[in-house]
C-alpha positions in Angstrom: 142.9 111.2 119.3 141.9 109.8 122.1 138.2 110.0 121.1 138.7 107.3 118.4 140.2 104.9 121.3 137.1 106.1 123.2 134.5 104.9 120.2 136.2 101.5 120.5 136.3 100.6 124.2 132.3 101.7 124.0 132.9 104.9 125.4 130.5 108.1 124.3 132.6 110.8 124.9 133.1 115.0 123.1 135.9 117.1 123.1 136.0 120.7 125.0 139.3 122.2 123.8 141.6 120.6 126.5 139.3 119.0 128.2 136.7 115.5 127.1 133.8 115.0 128.4 132.2 111.8 128.9 128.7 111.5 128.3 126.7 108.3 130.8 123.1 107.7 130.5 121.8 109.3 132.7 121.2 106.7 135.0 124.2 104.7 136.0 125.3 102.0 138.6 128.8 101.9 140.5 130.0 99.1 138.8 129.8 101.2 134.8 131.0 104.1 136.3 133.9 101.5 137.3 133.8 100.1 134.1 133.7 104.4 132.5 136.6 104.6 134.4 138.2 101.6 133.0 137.3 102.0 128.9 139.1 104.8 129.8 142.8 103.8 130.5 143.2 101.8 128.0 142.4 104.6 125.3 144.7 106.8 126.8 147.3 103.5 127.2 146.7 103.2 123.7 146.9 106.4 122.5 150.2 107.3 124.2 152.3 106.1 121.2 151.0 108.1 119.3 151.5 111.5 121.8 155.3 110.5 122.5 156.6 109.5 118.6 
């Protein structure tokens, strides 16, 4: 469920049971990490209404 929202926000990830693994580039800046975390937060916020049904 969250994986779809992550893709919409430009984040590549994979499901590992009850965990989510991010697939960032090998070389990444602090600003890009901040953008990744922001996109993850937006994705969780978008998925929350579906979880609360």
